C-alpha positions in Angstrom: 94.4 207.3 -6.8 96.7 208.4 -4.3 93.8 209.5 -2.1 92.4 205.9 -2.3 95.7 204.4 -1.2 95.9 206.9 1.6 92.4 206.1 2.7 93.0 202.3 2.6 96.3 202.7 4.5 94.4 204.8 7.1 91.8 202.1 7.5 94.4 199.4 7.9 96.3 201.5 10.4 93.1 202.0 12.4 92.4 198.3 12.3 96.0 197.6 13.5 95.6 200.0 16.4 92.3 198.5 17.3 93.7 195.0 17.2 96.7 196.0 19.2 94.4 197.7 21.8 92.3 194.6 22.1 95.3 192.4 22.5 96.9 194.8 25.0 93.7 195.3 27.0 94.2 192.3 29.4 97.8 193.4 30.1 96.8 196.9 30.8 94.0 195.7 33.0 96.4 193.5 34.9 98.8 196.3 35.4 96.1 198.6 36.7 94.9 195.8 38.9 98.4 195.2 40.2 98.8 198.9 41.0 95.5 199.0 42.8 96.4 195.8 44.8 99.8 197.3 45.5 98.4 200.5 46.9 95.7 198.7 48.8 98.2 196.3 50.2 100.5 199.1 51.3 97.7 200.9 53.1 96.4 197.7 54.5 99.9 196.9 55.9 100.2 200.4 57.4 96.7 200.0 58.9 97.8 196.7 60.4 100.9 198.2 61.8 99.0 201.1 63.4 96.5 198.6 64.9 99.4 196.5 66.3 101.0 199.7 67.8 97.7 200.7 69.3 97.3 197.3 70.9 100.9 197.3 72.2 100.4 200.8 73.6 97.3 199.7 75.6 99.1 196.6 76.8 102.2 198.5 77.8 100.2 201.1 79.7 98.3 198.3 81.5 101.6 196.7 82.5 102.8 200.0 83.9 99.6 200.3 85.9 100.1 196.8 87.3 103.7 197.6 88.2 102.6 200.7 90.1 99.7 199.1 91.9 101.0 195.5 92.6 104.7 195.8 92.1 107.0 195.5 89.1 107.4 191.7 89.5 103.7 191.2 89.1 103.8 193.1 85.8 106.7 191.1 84.3 104.4 188.7 82.4 102.5 191.6 80.9 105.7 193.3 79.8 106.8 190.0 78.2 103.6 189.8 76.3 104.3 193.2 74.9 107.9 192.3 74.1 106.7 189.2 72.2 104.5 191.4 69.9 105.5 193.0 66.7 105.6 196.8 67.6 109.3 197.5 67.8 109.1 200.6 69.9 107.0 199.0 72.6 109.0 195.8 72.4 112.1 197.7 73.3 110.4 199.6 76.1 109.0 196.4 77.5 112.4 194.7 77.4 113.9 197.6 79.2 111.3 197.3 81.9 111.9 193.5 82.1 115.6 194.2 82.5 115.0 196.7 85.3 112.8 194.2 87.1 115.6 191.5 86.9 118.1 194.1 88.2 116.0 194.6 91.3 115.9 190.8 91.7 119.8 190.7 91.4 119.5 188.6 88.3 122.1 190.5 86.4 122.7 188.0 83.6 119.1 187.9 82.6 118.8 191.7 82.9 121.8 192.2 80.5 120.2 189.8 78.0 117.0 191.8 78.1 118.9 195.1 77.7 120.9 193.8 74.8 117.7 192.5 73.1 116.1 195.9 73.6 119.1 197.5 71.9 118.6 195.3 68.9 114.8 195.9 68.8 114.9 199.6 69.3 113.6 201.6 66.3 115.9 204.6 67.0 119.2 205.4 68.7 117.5 207.1 71.6 116.1 203.8 72.9 118.9 201.7 71.6 121.6 203.7 73.3 119.7 203.8 76.6 119.4 200.0 76.5 123.2 199.7 75.8 124.0 202.1 78.6 121.8 200.2 81.1 123.5 197.0 80.0 127.0 198.4 80.7 125.9 199.8 84.1 124.5 196.4 85.0 127.8 194.7 84.2 129.9 197.3 86.1 130.6 195.1 89.1 131.4 191.9 87.2 132.7 192.6 83.6 136.3 193.5 82.8 137.3 197.0 82.0 137.9 196.1 78.4 134.3 194.8 78.0 132.8 197.9 79.7 135.0 200.2 77.6 133.9 198.5 74.4 130.3 198.9 75.3 130.5 202.5 76.5 133.0 204.2 74.1 130.4 204.4 71.2 127.9 206.0 73.7 130.4 208.7 74.8 130.7 210.4 71.5 129.7 214.0 71.2 126.5 213.2 69.3 125.2 210.6 71.8 122.3 211.8 73.9 123.7 209.8 76.8 127.3 210.8 76.5 127.5 212.3 80.0 126.2 209.0 81.6 128.6 207.0 79.4 131.6 209.2 80.4 130.6 208.8 84.1 130.3 205.0 83.7 133.7 204.9 82.1 135.3 206.9 84.9 133.8 204.4 87.5 135.0 201.5 85.4 138.5 202.9 85.4 138.2 203.3 89.2 137.0 199.7 89.5 140.0 198.6 87.4 142.5 200.4 89.5 143.2 203.3 87.2 142.8 205.9 89.9 144.5 208.7 88.2 142.6 208.3 84.9 139.3 208.0 86.9 140.0 211.1 88.8 140.8 213.1 85.7 137.5 212.0 84.2 135.6 213.0 87.4 137.2 216.4 87.3 135.9 216.9 83.8 132.4 215.7 84.8 132.3 217.9 88.0 133.1 221.0 86.0 131.4 220.3 82.7 128.4 222.2 81.4 127.7 219.7 78.7 124.2 218.7 79.7 125.6 217.3 83.0 122.9 217.0 85.6 123.5 218.1 89.2 123.3 214.4 90.3 126.2 213.5 88.0 128.3 216.4 89.3 127.6 215.4 92.9 128.6 211.8 92.2 131.7 213.0 90.5 132.7 215.2 93.4 131.9 212.4 95.9 134.1 210.0 93.9 136.9 212.6 93.8 136.7 212.9 97.6 136.9 209.1 98.0 140.0 209.0 95.8 141.7 211.9 97.5 141.0 210.5 101.0 142.2 207.0 99.9 139.1 205.4 101.2 139.5 202.2 99.1 136.9 200.3 101.2 134.2 202.5 99.9 135.1 201.8 96.3 132.4 199.2 95.8 129.8 201.4 97.2 130.9 204.2 94.9 130.7 202.0 91.8 127.3 200.7 93.0 126.1 204.3 93.3 127.1 204.9 89.7 124.8 202.2 88.6 121.8 204.2 89.9 121.0 205.4 86.4 117.4 206.5 86.4 115.0 203.8 85.5 112.9 204.0 82.4 111.1 207.4 82.5 107.3 207.6 82.1 106.1 207.7 78.5 105.5 211.5 78.8 109.1 212.1 79.8 110.8 210.2 77.0 112.7 212.2 74.4 110.5 212.8 71.4 112.4 210.5 69.2 112.1 207.7 71.7 108.4 207.9 72.3 106.7 205.2 70.2 103.9 207.5 69.2 106.3 210.3 68.2 106.7 209.2 64.6 104.8 206.8 62.3 107.6 204.3 62.2 108.8 204.5 65.8 106.5 201.7 67.2 106.8 199.4 64.1 
C-alpha cells in the first residue's frame, strides 16, 4: 500500500514539475532572449564605436594633410567636422588643432574656448592636461596671476606629465605679475633641474634669469611671449601612448 502511495506521489510530483516547466518556459525563453539581445547590443555598440573612431581617424588625418599642403586655416573646417563627431579622442585632438589655428590668428578668446572644450572632451589626463596647459599659455599676456595660477597649479604636481612646462609657465606668470624674486627662484630650479626638463626649457630659464639680473624690464613682454612657445600638437606618432586615440580601446570613444 505504501508503495502505491509513493508511486502516486511520484507521478503527481512529476506532473507538477512538468506543469511548472511549461508555465516557466516563456519566462526562461524571455530571459535567454534578453541575454542574447544584451550581448548582441553590447558588441553592436562596440562595433559602432570602432567604426566611428575609424572614420574620425581618417577625417583627422585628412585635415592634417590639408593643413600641411594648404595651410592650417584651410583645414579648420575639417578639424571642426571631426570635433563635432562622437569619437572623444579625436574630438579633443581636433579641438586642440582648432585652438592652435586661432592662436596663430591672434584670436585668443576663441583659442582658449577650444582648449577648454578639448580638456573636457579628452578621454585621458594626457590630452586633457595638454589642453589645460595650452589654455593657460594662451592667457599668459591677459589674465591675472590668480587665474593663471589656478589653471597651472594642478598641472605642476609631481605626477603630471607636463609639470615642467606648468612650472615654467608659473614662473613667467610671476614675472609678469611683478614677483621678480619668486620668478627668479623658480627659474633657478628649472635651469638646474633634471626632472624631465628639456634643453629648451633650461635655455629659456637661463635667458629669463639674465633678463632679471640685468634689469631689462623692457624685454619682459618678449620673454613672456617666448614662454608661450609651447610646442604645437605633436604628430600622431609622437603622442604619448596614453594620448594616442588608437592606443587603447576606449581612448577614441
